Backbone as CSV, one residue per row, in Angstrom:
resi,resn,N_x,N_y,N_z,CA_x,CA_y,CA_z,C_x,C_y,C_z
1,MET,16.296,4.788,12.222,15.581,3.572,12.019,15.902,2.984,10.672
2,GLU,16.417,1.818,10.532,16.679,1.314,9.340,15.730,0.080,9.033
3,VAL,15.043,0.063,7.972,14.011,-0.884,7.596,14.438,-1.540,6.181
4,LYS,14.365,-2.987,6.207,14.715,-3.604,4.930,13.609,-4.656,4.766
5,PHE,13.651,-5.013,3.510,12.684,-6.143,3.120,13.468,-7.351,2.442
6,SER,13.148,-8.554,2.899,13.688,-9.693,2.129,13.111,-9.706,0.811
7,SER,13.706,-10.475,-0.134,13.045,-10.549,-1.433,11.681,-11.233,-1.407
8,GLY,11.617,-12.264,-0.555,10.255,-12.924,-0.431,9.180,-12.011,0.031
9,ALA,9.575,-11.158,1.082,8.602,-10.185,1.576,8.183,-9.097,0.376
10,ARG,9.241,-8.560,-0.266,8.961,-7.617,-1.288,8.062,-8.231,-2.411
11,LYS,8.282,-9.468,-2.750,7.396,-10.172,-3.738,5.921,-10.285,-3.214
12,LEU,5.856,-10.664,-2.058,4.435,-10.777,-1.492,3.871,-9.518,-1.376
13,LEU,4.526,-8.417,-0.991,3.818,-7.106,-0.849,3.511,-6.555,-2.425
14,GLU,4.245,-6.921,-3.322,3.938,-6.574,-4.739,2.609,-7.307,-5.158
15,GLU,2.512,-8.468,-4.827,1.423,-9.519,-5.215,0.123,-8.930,-4.581
16,LYS,0.180,-8.545,-3.337,-0.977,-7.961,-2.677,-1.307,-6.472,-3.087
17,GLY,-0.317,-5.875,-3.742,-0.524,-4.429,-4.125,-0.437,-3.504,-2.960
18,ALA,0.306,-3.871,-1.873,0.467,-3.146,-0.674,1.278,-1.899,-0.739
19,GLU,0.756,-0.884,-0.166,1.542,0.487,-0.245,1.872,0.904,1.156
20,ASN,1.518,0.002,2.265,1.758,0.335,3.519,1.870,-1.082,4.325
21,ILE,2.694,-1.044,5.474,2.771,-2.096,6.344,2.798,-1.530,7.848
22,CYS,2.282,-2.263,8.763,2.178,-1.807,10.062,2.643,-2.992,10.955
23,ILE,3.662,-2.597,11.667,4.238,-3.560,12.669,3.835,-3.204,14.003
24,HIS,2.886,-3.917,14.695,2.501,-3.332,15.936,2.561,-4.552,16.940
25,LEU,2.283,-4.146,18.268,2.272,-4.937,19.265,0.680,-5.435,19.513
26,VAL,0.498,-6.617,19.676,-0.850,-7.270,20.009,-0.893,-8.045,21.231
27,ASP,-1.847,-7.803,22.105,-2.162,-8.574,23.280,-3.132,-9.692,22.919
28,ILE,-2.769,-10.920,23.258,-3.586,-12.140,22.842,-4.032,-12.664,24.230
29,ALA,-5.359,-12.895,24.292,-5.917,-13.617,25.560,-5.588,-15.069,25.292
30,THR,-5.214,-15.701,26.504,-4.931,-17.068,26.410,-5.813,-17.827,27.488
31,ALA,-5.275,-19.106,27.823,-6.031,-19.859,28.705,-6.280,-19.251,30.103
32,ASP,-7.082,-19.742,31.012,-7.510,-19.122,32.175,-6.269,-18.843,33.089
33,SER,-5.504,-19.836,33.268,-4.418,-19.711,34.215,-3.242,-18.849,33.730
34,ILE,-3.014,-18.539,32.512,-1.943,-17.838,31.848,-2.285,-16.313,31.864
35,GLY,-3.364,-16.029,31.304,-3.823,-14.702,31.196,-3.766,-14.108,29.825
36,ALA,-2.626,-13.560,29.533,-2.427,-12.997,28.168,-0.999,-13.018,27.786
37,ALA,-0.766,-12.965,26.430,0.419,-12.994,25.776,0.643,-11.850,24.941
38,ARG,1.921,-11.453,24.526,2.033,-10.278,23.675,2.843,-10.866,22.419
39,ASP,2.515,-10.353,21.172,3.151,-10.747,20.083,3.294,-9.590,19.110
40,ILE,4.177,-9.679,18.107,4.408,-8.604,17.119,3.596,-9.148,15.929
41,GLU,2.781,-8.190,15.374,2.054,-8.533,14.222,2.373,-7.626,13.086
42,VAL,2.454,-8.083,11.878,2.854,-7.373,10.571,1.593,-7.524,9.669
43,ASN,0.854,-6.346,9.284,-0.212,-6.413,8.306,-0.064,-5.213,7.425
44,CYS,-0.925,-5.218,6.337,-0.799,-4.203,5.330,-1.759,-3.183,5.551
45,GLU,-1.836,-2.524,6.711,-2.825,-1.525,6.963,-2.124,-0.158,7.424
46,VAL,-2.794,0.894,7.439,-2.413,2.071,7.963,-3.003,2.232,9.389
47,PRO,-2.247,2.473,10.465,-2.763,2.542,11.866,-3.672,3.680,11.946
48,GLU,-4.773,3.556,12.849,-5.743,4.547,13.092,-5.130,5.714,13.814
49,GLN,-4.169,5.426,14.781,-3.556,6.509,15.542,-2.091,6.522,15.101
50,LYS,-1.766,7.330,14.049,-0.384,7.417,13.593,0.486,7.923,14.404
51,GLU,0.089,8.757,15.443,1.088,9.413,16.325,1.677,8.420,17.262
52,GLN,1.209,7.226,17.435,1.702,6.123,18.147,2.626,5.220,17.510
53,PHE,3.060,5.697,16.286,3.902,4.773,15.502,5.056,5.717,14.886
54,TRP,6.286,5.054,14.707,7.347,5.696,13.944,6.956,5.400,12.512
55,TRP,7.342,6.370,11.651,7.014,6.219,10.222,8.368,6.338,9.365
56,ASP,8.296,5.552,8.300,9.352,5.615,7.282,8.877,5.237,5.899
57,ARG,9.567,5.614,4.886,9.102,5.254,3.547,10.329,4.516,2.989
58,VAL,10.133,3.197,2.536,11.147,2.443,2.118,10.673,1.779,0.789
59,GLY,11.361,1.993,-0.217,11.098,1.321,-1.593,9.630,1.580,-1.961
60,GLY,9.122,2.800,-1.691,7.723,3.026,-2.103,6.740,2.462,-1.193
61,ILE,7.058,1.944,-0.079,6.089,1.470,0.809,6.156,2.195,2.200
62,ASP,5.059,2.583,2.694,5.050,3.294,4.055,5.067,2.346,5.193
63,VAL,6.067,2.476,5.937,6.321,1.488,7.106,5.959,2.269,8.357
64,TYR,5.079,1.637,9.275,4.659,2.111,10.461,5.043,1.035,11.578
65,ILE,5.934,1.527,12.594,6.341,0.665,13.589,5.845,1.197,14.902
66,ASP,5.161,0.337,15.733,4.541,0.740,17.115,5.663,1.276,18.005
67,LYS,5.419,2.345,18.559,6.385,2.914,19.600,6.474,2.128,20.846
68,LYS,5.531,1.215,21.196,5.599,0.295,22.206,6.767,-0.831,22.041
69,LEU,7.267,-0.945,20.807,8.327,-1.933,20.543,9.668,-1.250,20.635
70,LYS,10.663,-2.015,21.038,11.928,-1.448,21.060,12.710,-1.967,19.734
71,ILE,13.316,-1.011,19.091,14.218,-1.390,17.974,15.548,-1.701,18.294
72,ILE,15.908,-3.043,18.130,17.403,-3.433,18.630,18.399,-3.672,17.479
73,GLY,17.980,-3.368,16.291,18.830,-3.315,15.103,18.104,-2.992,13.893
74,PRO,18.665,-3.296,12.706,17.945,-3.112,11.446,16.629,-3.987,11.517
75,VAL,15.354,-3.305,11.212,14.210,-4.011,11.061,14.158,-4.659,9.848
76,VAL,13.928,-6.028,9.770,13.959,-6.681,8.465,12.664,-7.436,8.400
77,VAL,11.817,-6.989,7.406,10.482,-7.740,7.201,10.884,-8.910,6.294
78,LYS,10.304,-10.082,6.650,10.534,-11.263,5.940,9.254,-12.056,5.725
79,LYS,9.169,-12.888,4.886,8.036,-13.709,4.472,8.169,-15.059,5.065
80,GLN,7.090,-15.566,5.641,7.132,-16.966,6.206,5.865,-17.656,5.491
81,GLY,5.845,-19.076,5.514,4.847,-19.909,4.887,4.990,-19.915,3.484
82,PHE,3.966,-20.432,2.855,3.936,-20.644,1.339,2.517,-20.410,0.763
83,TRP,2.383,-20.307,-0.419,1.344,-20.049,-1.318,0.179,-19.171,-0.428
84,ILE,-1.016,-19.591,-0.253,-2.060,-18.821,0.401,-1.754,-18.722,1.960
85,PHE,-0.814,-19.499,2.448,-0.546,-19.406,3.873,0.542,-18.487,4.182
86,SER,1.027,-17.728,3.258,2.256,-16.855,3.433,1.688,-15.596,4.317
87,SER,2.665,-15.250,5.185,2.563,-13.983,5.876,3.841,-13.332,6.185
88,LEU,3.822,-12.202,6.844,5.061,-11.396,7.079,5.317,-11.459,8.501
89,TYR,6.645,-11.257,8.811,7.036,-11.148,10.297,8.348,-10.234,10.171
90,ALA,8.681,-9.703,11.425,9.776,-8.682,11.453,10.820,-9.177,12.439
91,ASP,12.014,-9.059,12.087,13.254,-9.175,12.926,13.683,-7.897,13.273
92,GLY,14.442,-7.790,14.489,15.081,-6.586,14.848,14.309,-5.746,15.834
93,LEU,13.175,-6.241,16.374,12.325,-5.644,17.326,12.232,-6.611,18.648
94,ARG,11.971,-5.769,19.742,11.806,-6.570,21.040,10.600,-5.929,21.700
95,ILE,9.833,-6.789,22.322,8.657,-6.382,23.139,9.201,-5.962,24.517
96,LEU,8.818,-4.807,24.818,9.194,-4.401,26.238,8.186,-4.992,27.291
97,ILE,8.791,-5.315,28.458,7.941,-5.942,29.482,7.424,-4.844,30.465
């Protein structure tokens, strides 16, 4: 498993003082007729059930990746948005159906 950070993501993590990131699958309830959607979420937390995640340490940051996700290439964590609206997302992962 190869994990990289973009320069923007690394700067955002430094600003937050983050030592961990968790990349995990979330199920989102939607409108009545659709039911549910699935998405990949990136946050700066340690997962409660670590055995359900792959773990790696990259540049002093513990990275946890949900085993429900398929790794299809190098995982690259990037920053999106600006100012207080900034967040992180990850490339190189696929949601299994």
